[in-house]
N, C-alpha and C positions, 0 to 999 in steps of 0.2 A: 503493500498499499503505498511506501514513500515512498518508491519509485512512481508511481500514478502522480504524485500528491507533488513533487517537486515538478513534473514534466507540464502539471495545466499550471499550477498557481505562481513556480517563477514567471511567469509572463507575462499573469495577473497584477503583480506587486512591482515588476519594471515598465507595463503602460499606465502606472499609477503615476509613480515617479518620472513617467515622460512629464505628465502635464502639468504637476505639482513643482518642477524643480526645471523642466527645459533639461536641452545638453543631448547625448548621444544615447539618453537610455531608450528613447521610442527605436532605435536601429537595433540598441540591444534585443528588443523583446521581437522584433521582425525577425534577426539573425539568430536567435533562440527557439523561434518556430518553422524556420526554412533552414537555414546552413549548421547547426548542431544536429538539428533530427533527421536532416540527411545522413550526418556523419555516422550519428550514433546508430541509424538503422544497419549503415553499411557494414560498422566494425561488430553490431554483435544483430545477427538476422535474425533468427529466432527469438520469440518472446518466449515473456518467461511462464512455466507451468503452469495447468489450469488451476486455480482454489477446486477445495475438497466440494465436488458438487453435495445439494444441498443444504451444507453450512448454512448460520446466519451471517452477513458482514455488514456490522451495525458500521465500522471505518469506512467500509464504499460507501456507504450510503449518508455518511457523515461529508463525507469528502463530496458528494453530489449535491448535496443541500449548500455545504460551504462555496463551492464554483458557481451557484445561483444565485448566492448575497453578491460575490464579488460580480458577477453579470452585473446585476442591479447594481452595485454600484458603481463601474467603472463605467456603465449608459451614460448619465449626463458627464462625467468626468471626458468624456468621447467626445460629445455633442460641444463642449464647453470650448477644450481642447482644440480643436477644429474649426469650429464657426463660430467661437467666442475669443472674448477679450482676454485670454488667456496668455496673453507675452511670449508664444510662440511665434518663429520665423517662421516664412512659409515652407523651407525646406521642411524643419521641422515639422508642418502642419499635415505636411505629404506622407512624411513618415510616418505619422500620429495615425494618420487612416488607413491604411495599409496594415499597419500591425493592428489596431483595432479590428477591422474587421476580417484580419485574419482569425486575430483571436474567438470573437463572437464567431466566425463561419466553420474553426475547427472544433473550440472546445465548450462553447456555451452550445453551439448545433447537436453536438455527441452528447452534452451532458443533459440536454433537454429532452434529446430522443430518450435514454434514460430516463427522465424524471414520470413524462408522462405513460409510459410503461408499468409505473409502482402501481402498485397495490392500495394504497392509502392516499384517499382524495389530497391530502394538502398538498405535499409530494406531486402527484399529476398536475395541479392549479399553479403548482409554481415554478413546472417547466413548461406548460400554456403560458404562462407568466413573461417566461424569457421567450418565447418565440411571439409573442404579442409584439414587444416591446421593439423586435423584430420585422414587423409589419407582415408578419410569415402566422396570423394565429391560425389559419382555415386547416394549415398541414396538422396540425391536432387530431381533427378530425380525419381528413384524405386518408393522413398515415397509417391510424390507429382501423377506419371502417373500410377503408379502400384500397389500401396496398398489402399491408399483410393478409387481405382476404385474397386479391383477385394475383399475387405478385406473377413477376412471369406470362401473364395470361396481355392477351388484348386490352382487358378489359382494366388493367391498371396504367391511369398514365404515365406514371413510374419509375415502369420498367422499359428499356430503350429496347428498339425492334433492334434486330441482324440490320448492318449496313447501314445505321441510322446515328446523323452525326449529331454531337453533344448541341452544335447551333441548331437543328431541328427539334431534337428533344426540349431543350429549356423553356418555350414558349408554349409546345406543345403540353408539358409536364408541370407549367405551374399555371397556365390556362385549363387541363382537363383535370388537374385536380382539386382547383376550385368550385368545378360546377359537379365532379364525382362526390367529394365529399357532403358540398350544400345538398347532393341529392340523396346521400344516405343517410346527414343527420335529419334532412326533413320526411325521411320516413320513421326514421325514429321520435321525429316530434311529435309526429300524427297517430302513431301507438301510445306515445304517454305524453301531451299536450304538459305535462307543471315545469313550470321554471323558465326561464327563457330559453329561446336559443340561441343555442350554440352560435353563430354566425352573425346576430347581434353583437354576441361580445368579441369576436375577432375584427369585427368592422367598427364594434365602440371605442374595444381599448388600442387601437391601430390610428383613429382617430383621435383619444385623448393621449397618444404618445408623440404624433404631431406635435398639439398644442402645447403639451411639456418641453419639447424642442424647441418650439418658438419663444417660448417662454424662458428658456435659458440662454437663448444669443438669438434671436430675430429668424430673418430668412436665412442667412447664412446656418445656422443651428438646422432647421429645416433642413437644406439641403444637405448637412453633414447625413443628418438622419436617412433620407432617403439612398445616398448615396452606399453607407455602412449597412443599411440594410438590404439594397439591390446585390454588394457585393458578400456579403452573408450568404443571401438565397440562393445567392449563383452557388457556391462550393456546398450547399447543402443537394442541391440537385443533380450540381457535378458528381458528388457521392454515389446516388443512385444511378445516376447513369454508368458509372464503372462497374459499381457492386452488383448489377442485374444486364451490363451488356448484351445480348444477342442470346440469353439463355430464358428457353421457352418449356412451360410442361408441355408434358405430350396430354393429346385427345383421347379417352375413351372411344368404346362404341356407343356409348350414348353421349357422346359430345361434351361432358363437362371432363374438366382438369385430373391430370392426376393430382395427387397427394402433393403437399408440398416436399421438397428431400434438400439434400444439401448439395446438389445439383445444380440448383435452381440462385446460389449467390457465387459471386468470386469474392474470394477473403486473399489476407496477406498475415502475415506471420513476423512483421518488423517489428521489432521491440520499443524503440522512441515512439515513433508513430504510433501504436497502438497502444501505449501509455497517456501520450497526449489526448488520442480521442476515446477515452473509457473502452479500447475493446472492441469498439464499435469496427477494424477491420475482420472479425472472426463474425462474419453474415452471417452463413450459414446458419450457424446456431441460435442466432438471434432470432435466426423467423419460424424453425421446429421451436423455439422456446420464448415466446416472447417477453414473458414475467420473469426468466433469469435472471438474477444479480448479475451485471455487468463484470462482477469478477469471476464469476463460476461459466462465463462463456466457456466452451472449447472447439479445439480446433484441431481436425486430423486430418494425416494424408489423403483420404478420401476426395477431402472439399475440394474442389477446383481451385484454384492460388494463383494470383495474380504476378504477370514477371517481375514488377516491382511494386516498390509500398504504393498504399492509397496515396498517399501525397502527391510522389513524382507521376504517378499514373492518369490523378487527375490532370496535373499539367500538359501531359501528352496528349489527352481526350480534348484538349483545347487545339489541337494541327489533327483534324479531321485522316489524312493521306496516311501520316506515321500511325496512329491509333489503328485502321483498319488496319494496315500491312501486323502489327501487332498483334491483335483482338481477334480478328478474323476466325484464324487457322484455329485458333482453339478453341470458340464457342462452336465449331463446328465438329471438332474433335470429343468436344463434352456429349454433344446429341446423339454423335456415332455410338460412341460407347456406353450411352443408357437404349440406345434403338441404333443398331448397326442397321446401315442400307436405309432409315429413316429421318434421318437428321432433319431438324426444324429449322437451325437458323442458317437460312437461304440471305447470299450476302448479295449486293449489287442494286 
């Protein structure tokens, strides 16, 4: 747990120093989440052993709650530092934008994802609040009610199709997940109309976040939040794109998809990036056991593996020809291994 705490909380401290004192702290935070993480992944490729399945993880939950609190504390600092009268120079503001955006996209997103799967209502609400602060509240509905139900099928907007570039996937996934999540919540609300519709919370919360950004730093603060939210959302969608690219569930004779299995998600064993993202690269086991605490997520040799760490693959995905050259034959191989002679991962 110490390794996870250092990997996630150190950049939070550096970001706070970047706004409060200026100087090179923002660059240090950015280097921590990029250069250092890449180097440590190369030095220690394999992640630490899995924690004992079924055990209680109070330390893991405590870290998740601490990270959510850190996000909520850093959020106004980011808007003030980037858009407000913070005393930071232009270069420092630019570095702060990318550093805060990376923290919100890599660490806050990963942690909020874990929280919205928690059993207690309090952590779930806290995770939803993190997403709302990034103007992405609808992801709470779409992820739990659509993605986990329909992953690796055409019914899931967040499962990238074989041969689909990230730049085509991005608008389709954002708009599709908004609509699919709304439809799922409408159906739930029709069955049980008590309480406020979740989308009223997501849209109302985003409006309140924008108003707070304006109150902190006026129009520049509003623009800072819009930019940070777009950057963080793009990173989350990049993770979805990378972790499910080209993998499809076979259809059974009645037309329904086969059950979700380990072959429907890409995984990465890299030590430092896994620590920074709270084991999010152990993605197959998460889909098999969505409520399993993140320290207990398992990784075995039978699960499809990415050729590089998840952050590196996300960067490669921004260049579609390089991405397809690296991943299309791997996706076909996974499909052929499960269904010889009937691969579903068509490219082109």
